[in-house]
C-alpha positions, 0 to 999 in steps of 0.5 A: 137770562137773569137780570141784576137790578139797582132797585128791586122790582115793585112789591104789593103796596109799592107805588111803582107800577109792576111793568117795565118799558123802554123810553118809547113808552108814552105816558100821560103826565104834567106837573105845574103850580096850578095843580091841586096836589102842588108840593105834595110829593115834596112833603114826604120825601125818600130821595136817594142821591147820585154822586153827581146830584151831590156835586151839583148841590154842593156847588149851588150852596158853595160849600164843601162836600163834607159840609153838604153831606152833614147838613142835608143828607143821611147815609143808608145801607143799600144791602146789609153790611154792604156799600152805602147810599145817601138820601136827602135829610128831611126838615127837622122833626118832619118829612118834607124836603128842606128845599121845598117852598110854597112856590116850589123847589128852591134848587130847581135848576140843580134838583136831584135825578130822582126828582127830575124823573118823577113819576118815572122810575129808572131801573138800571139792569145788567144781564149776567153775561154782560158788563154794561147796564141797560136802562129800563123804566117803570111808572110811579102812581101815588094816590095824591098825585093828580099829574096823571090826570093832566091832558098831556101825553109825552114819551119817556124819551122826550120827558127825559130831555125836558127834565134835563136828565141826559147829563145826569144819567151819563155822569152817574152811569159809572156809579150805577155800574159799581153798584150792579157789579157789587150786587152781582158779585155777591159772596165771590168777592167776600164781605167788604172790609170797613176800609173798602166801605169807607173808601166807597163812601168817600170816593162817591159822595165826599168829592172834596176829601177824595180830591185831597186824597188824590193830591197826597204824596201817599197816592202818588207813591202808589199810582203812576198818573201822568202829570197832566192827567193828574192836574186835569183831574184835580181841577175839575170835579166832574173829571175827578168823580169819573176818575173815582169810579175807575179807581173803585173798580180797580181797588174793589174788583181788580180791574186795573186801568190806573198804572201802579208804580213798580215798587207798589206793584211788588209790594201788592204782589207780596201782600196778595201772596201772604194773604193767600198763604194765610187763607190756605193755612186757616183752611187747613187748620179748620179741616184738621179741627173738623177731622179731630172732632169727627173721630173724637174717642170720647164721643 
């Protein structure tokens, strides 16, 4: 039974130890200000952000999601011509985290998921015959990190609690499932359109722009959300983020959980029918062309 992974299993030279385990695994690790490698891991960063990471940090800086993305992040492709992720932007002309200070992390209470997990790596897995993901873990061992030599043993489960990871993982699960679903779907859903890629980016990372979209007349003309539900969504960024994951599952994968207005449903049916007819016409034309080339008398 094959597994689909959010992040690939380690390869030679990768600091992730090529063994996975569950949260009962006991590791030896501790990080503190007195350790000789203090701040070394923050001096050369490659930190991907979840939607909830962005929500927490943009709140901390009391800024819009768009301004936060522009100032502190860079986008990247998770796969070629596929959906995007977001990473923390290092300092100008350097590799260190913008939030690093001699005393440690300046945003420690709102530090990203990846920082909380270190030196553990979260692997989100889904078996081909299942529709929910399973958490598995691996260990990151980098030469500069002396935390592995500290005399403290702790289970991964207790380490996650210590680092405050449970709400972070719970609130990012919908996003991870979207990524797993996209990767496991592959060619079956075709190459994503530019519009769908832009939609994924807005919904997952630019929460304030998504809020404006949900509050627009255009959205209400298509989707039939109860007034109270719409109000709750627009008043709470976490609720809006979770609704966004539902919205993307419906738009990208046809998993309908948000009611469409009758007129919009009919228009969508007509568009799908026209698209199917167009694809069939194009396929017929291609087959005819191939047959003409096969029986070309000049050959």
